[in-house]
N, C-alpha and C positions, 0 to 999 in steps of 0.2 A: 654885662658888668664884670666879666672875667677879663684876665689879662690876655687871652687867647682870642683870635677871631671867632665869633659865634655864628656859625653857619646854620641858619634855620632850614629845616626840612619842610616838605609839604605838610607833614604831620604836625610840626611844632611851630608853624608860622605865627600862630596867635598866642603862643605860651609866653609866660613872663619869667625871665631869669632874675630871681630875687637874691641870688647868692653873689656877693661882691667879694671875689678872692683877695683883692688888694686891701680892702678894709679889714677883713678877718685876719689876713697875714700881718697887718700892722698892729692889730690888737694883741697878737700872741707873740710878737717880737720881744726878745728878752729886754726887760726894762733896764735902764741904767742903774736904778736904785731898787732895793727890795720893795715888794708890795707894801703899801701903807696899811699897817694893821687896823688903824682907825677906820679907813675906808672899807677894808674887807669886812670888818664887824658890822658896819652900817648896812652893807649889802646882805649879810647873813640875817640881820634883824628884819630887813624887808621880807626875806624868804619866810622867816617864822611868822610873819604877819599874813602869810599866804598870798603874797603879791608876786606875780611872775617877774622875773628879772629881765632887763634889757640885755642885748648882746654885749654891750660894753660892761655891764655889771657882772655878767658871767665871766667875762675876760679877767676881771679883777681877781676872782677866785682861782681861775686858771693859772694866774701869774703868782699865786701864793706858793712859794717853795719852802718857806720856813717850816720845819717839822711841827712846831707847836701850833702854828696857824693852821696847818693842814689838819691837825688833830681837832681843832675847833670846828673846822668844816665838817669833819666826820660826825662830831658830837651834834652839831646843828642839824645835819641830815637825819640822824637818828630821831631827834626830837620832832622834826617835821613829819617824818614817817608815822610816829605815834600819834601825832595830832590829827593828821589827815586820814590815815588808813587804819589806825588802831593796830592790833596784832594779827590781822587777817593776812593770809597768803592764798591767793587763788591758784588752783591747780588745773592743768590742762595737758593734753598730749598731742604731738604732731602726727599726722597721717599723710604719708607721701602717696599720691595717686598716680603720678606719672613723671618720668624723668627724661623724656625726649625733649631736646632743646635745640633751638636754631642759633643760640648765642655761643660765643666762644670766650667767655670770661676767664681770664688767666688764672684766677684763684679757685675755680670751681671744678669739682670732680665730675660734674655732669656736663661740662662743656662739650660742644659737638665734636671737637678734634681729639678727645680722649677715647682712644679706640679700646681701652680696657674696661670702660664703663659698661655695665650690664643694663641695657635699655629695656624698659618695660612700662606698660600701662595697665593698671589693675582693671579687670573687667567687673561687671556688676556683681557676679557671684563672689569674686575675690574681695571686693569692697565690703560686702556684707560679712564675710568671714572675719575681716579685720575689725569691723564694728562689734561683732559678737565678742571677740577676744578682748577688746577694750572695755566693753560693758561688763564682762566677767571680772575684770579687775576693779571696777567701780568708777570709771571715768564718765564724766557728764559733759565735759567741754573739750572740743577738738579744734585744731587748726589744720585745714586741708592744704597741702603743698603741691603745686603744679610746676612743671618746667614751662619755659616759654616756647610754644610750639602751636601751629595752627590747629592741631587736633584738640587743644585745651582752650577752646573759645568759651565765650560767656554762657552759651547754651549747655555746653558740657559741664562747666562748673556748676551751673544751677541745677542740672539733672542730678549730679553727684550729691549736692547739698540736700535736695529733697529725699534721695535714697537713704542718706545717713539719718535724717530725722525719722524716717519710716521704719528703720531697722531697729527692732527691739528684741531683747532676750531676757526672759524672767522679769526681774524688777529693774533691769538695766534700760536706760534710754539716754541718748545724747540730746542735751537741751540747748546747746549753743554751738554753732559751727562758724568759726572764723576762717578767713581765707588769706593765704599767702601766694600770690600769683602775679603775673605780668600786669602792668597797668592797662586799663581798658579804655575804649572811647565811651562817650556818654550813653549810647544805646546799650553797650555792654554792661555798664554799671546798673542801669535800670533793670536788666534781666536778672542779674545776680541778686539785687536788692529784693525783687519780688519773690525769690526763693527762700527769703527769711534768713539771710546771712547775718552774722554778728559783725565783727570788725573785718575790714578789708585792708591788709597790710601791703604796702609797697616800700621796700627799703631802697634808698638811693645808693647804697654801698659806699661811695665817697663823694662828698660835695665838691672836692677840689677838681676844677675843670680839666687841668692837664693830666692829673692822675686818672680821672675817669675815662679820658680818651685813650690812655695807654693800656688800661686793663679791659676795656670794652671795644673790640675792634669795630671800625666803621662798617656800614653796610648791613647791620642788623638793627632791629628796633631798639634794643637796649643800648646800642651805640649812639643813639639820639639822646643827649643829655637833657634837653628841654622837654621832650615828650615825657620822659620818666619823671622829671621834676614836677611837671604839671599834673601828673597822674591822679593825685588825690584831690586836687582842686576840681578836676572833672567830676570826680565822685560827688563832691559837695554840691556842685551846680545841679545835680539831678536828685538831691535829697538823700544821698547816702552819707549820713552825718557821723558815722562811726568808723574812723579810719586810724591806721597805725603807721608811724614812720620809724626809720631805723638807719643806722650806718654800720658798715663792717669795719671794725677797728683793726688796723694792721696794714691797711693799704696806703695810708698817708698819716700825717702828724695827728695824733689823737686830739690834740688841743683845737686844731682846725675843725675836725669833725664834730666835736662838741658844739662849737659855735655855729656850725652848719645846721645841726639839729635844732638849736635854740632859734636860729633864724627862720627855719622852716616852721617851727611851732608857732612863732610869733606872726609870721605871714598868714597862716590859717586863721589864727585868732583875729587879726586885724581885718581880714577879708570876709570871714564867715561868722565872726563873733563867737568862735569856739575853736580851741586847739585840738590836737590829735587825742584820741582816746588812750593810745599807748605809744611809748617810745621803746625801741629795742636797741641793744648795743652789743651785738655778738662780736667776739674776737675771732680773728682769722685762725683756722685750725688746719692741721695737716689733712690733705686729701689726695686722692689717686692722681699721680703724675703731676703734682703741683709743686713748684718751687717757691718757697716763702722768702720775701725780701726782709732780712733781719733788721734793716734800717728802721722800719716803721713798727716792728713788733711791740706791743704794749706790755710792760712789766705788770706784775700783780699789784704793785704799789700804785702805779699810775692808773690801772684799771679801777682800783678802789677810789682814787681821787675822781676820776670822771664820772663814776656812778653817783658819788655824793654831790658833785657839782651839777649834774643833770637834775637830781632830786630838788636841789635848792633853786634851780633856774625855772623849773616848770612844776610848781606844786600842784597844779591841776591835773597832771597827766599820770596815768598808770605807767609803771616801768616793769619790763619783762627781763628776767635773767634766765638764760637758757641752759640746758644740760651740756652745752659746749664746755662749760666751766667745771673743774673738779669739785667734788662734794665739799671738801674742806673750805675752799674759797667761797663757794655758794653760801655755805652756812654763815661765813663772816659778813659777806656783802649784804645778805638779806636785810640786815638791820639798817642799812644806809638809805633805804627808801624803796626797795623792790616790793611790788605788790603782786606780781604773778611769776610763777615758775612752771616749767614742764616737769614731768616726773614719769618714770617707767618708760622713757622714750625709746622708740626704735626708728631709725631713719632709712632703713632698707625698704625697698618696695616689697610689701608682704611680710615685713619683719615681725609683726605681732603674732602671726600664726606659724611662720616658718623658722623664726629664731626665738621668739618669746622673751623670757627673762634671762637667757643665756648670757653669761658675762663674756662675750666674744663679739668682735666687730669685723665686718668684711668691707674693706676699703673700696673694692671695685663695685660694690652695690650701694655705696653711700655717697652723699654730696660732700661730706667732711667727717672727721672723727669726733665722737662725743667724748666729754671728760667725765660725765657723771652717768653711769649706767645702772644705778640702783633701781630697784623695783618701786612701784607706786607705794606699796605698803611700807617699805623701809623708809622712804622719804617722809611719809605721813607720820610714822612713829617718831622720827627724830624731830619733826616740826612740833608735835604735841609735847614731847619731853622738854623742848626749849621754850615752850609758852606761846607758840604761834597757833592760831586756829586755821587748820586746813579748810579751805572753802571751795565748794563747787557751785556757788551761788550764780544764778542767771536771771534773778528777778528784775533788775533794772532793764535789761534788754527787752525781756518779754512783756514788760509793762509799759514800754515806750519811754523809759527814762534814759535817753541817749542824747548825744550832742550836748546842747546847753543844759538840758535837764540832768545830765550825768555829772555836772560839776558838784559833786557831793560835799566838797569842803565848803561850798557857799551856802549850804542849807544847814542852819543851826540844828544840832542834834541828829544829823543824818546817820552818822555811824551808830550812835546809840540806839536810835529808833528802828533802823532798817538793816544796815550792813552786818552788824554783829549778830542780831538774831537770825538773819538769813544764813550767815556762815555757820552758826551753831547747828541749825536744823539740817543743813546738808552734810555737815560733819557727822551728825548723829546717824543719818542714813548710811553713810560709809561704814561707820563702826558696827552697826547692826547687820548690814548686808554682806560686807566684804572683808572686814579687818581680821588680821590674825589675833590670837588671844592677847599677845603682848601689846599690840597696837591698840586694841580695844580697851585694855586696862589703862594705858597712858592717856588715851583720849577721854575716857569717862572721868578720870581725875581732873583733866584740864576743864572739862565741861562743868563739873561741880564747882571748881574755883571761879570760872567766869560767871556762873549764875550767882554765886555768893557775892560777888562784887558789883552786880548790877543793881540799880536802884529799884526798890519795890514799887511797882505800878501795874496797871492793867496790861501793858504790853509784855511785861515779864511774866505775868500770870498766864497770858495766852501762849507765850513761847514755851513755858513749862508744860502746858497742856498738849501742845503739838509735839514736844519732844517725847512725851509719854505715849502719844499715839503712834509715833515712829517705832518706838520700842516694842509695843505690844500688838500692833496691827499691821496690815499691809498698806496703810495710808502713806503716801510719799508726795514729794513735790509741794510742800506746804510753805508758802513764802509770803512776806509782807510787801 
């Protein structure tokens, strides 16, 4: 469906190319007249009703350039965020396991031709040290990151996941392990699923065929557009129904990439009756020996627009805002519909023990530069002051509420009955076990406010009882 010849490899011969470059390009072509405000507001009203948008409807919002209309998009995204996810923000940390890579992606500090990159794979003892350091800070949710290399196959990933779950220190434990790695074949997905992973992320980087080919040299598995595009469909086909998609903004026109993500989400929904669990939208950042193409770099204003438009396009889907972005911008964009952020992140191999919270970065040891290097406690304190509930909840995954079951917006009262209570109890754990005095004070104040606003019922009574258990005993991991 692209404008380029689509040469299928032996790997991708049965893969479906559902990205139509010509169609998307036509939708984002500058309209002869300004976007129709009436049509744009009708699209926004559909979003508020929690109905996913078509690609064409998302394009209507993309083509809204009038500042007043853009402000309406921002306001509608804030409303949808409150309606669907409440004021919870789920927290996690990335853990890089190995950065050997057979690919030569032009934008990545880990590409194989970068001779300055420090290559490393953590051994079992080093992984355990990283986990202990993360548990000492209070983390409960991780995403493990692997380069694309034969040594990081499905068995290796699964073994690492099991090790993470088994590694505990004091009251610390990792309760959910997500994966960011190369797409696997069906047998590989079965192996990692059996290890108990959470979400499996595969970012397509850019959906634009010509750009994809230019930044991913042929001859590598990542150079095969269709194999990667089909990656999460293969996961679904073997029952791994918790997947995450993403694009790297700054490789091509941000408007095209937004519609590529919407197209991908709708394809999964149409084929498997459920869209992706999460969407990520990282912006290209400086990296070791990488030259950035200024033509496609996304301004802060357009970045805010794309986040808000994605929120309105896929009300069902969690949205992840990473520490690539500076703290000030993250704080602003959080309200547009973000449901997950990382905090206290280190992206060097071994960074949590060898660098810790030091406010310094080492480009030769990183895939890219971070914009927000605040500690977990600093991030949590600011969230609490601004009225967000920092959440480490893992209840849905562990109780089997994934895939279609995870469509929380579709279940009346889901947030009130389950999400908010679970968020508050995990937040209480953090305050008692790990928080600094200032963070604990801010957190307890927020908890009192949230409890006062909750309706009086048996669920609230049980939540209060459990919160007191956490404060006064060693009881932990109490969830609905």
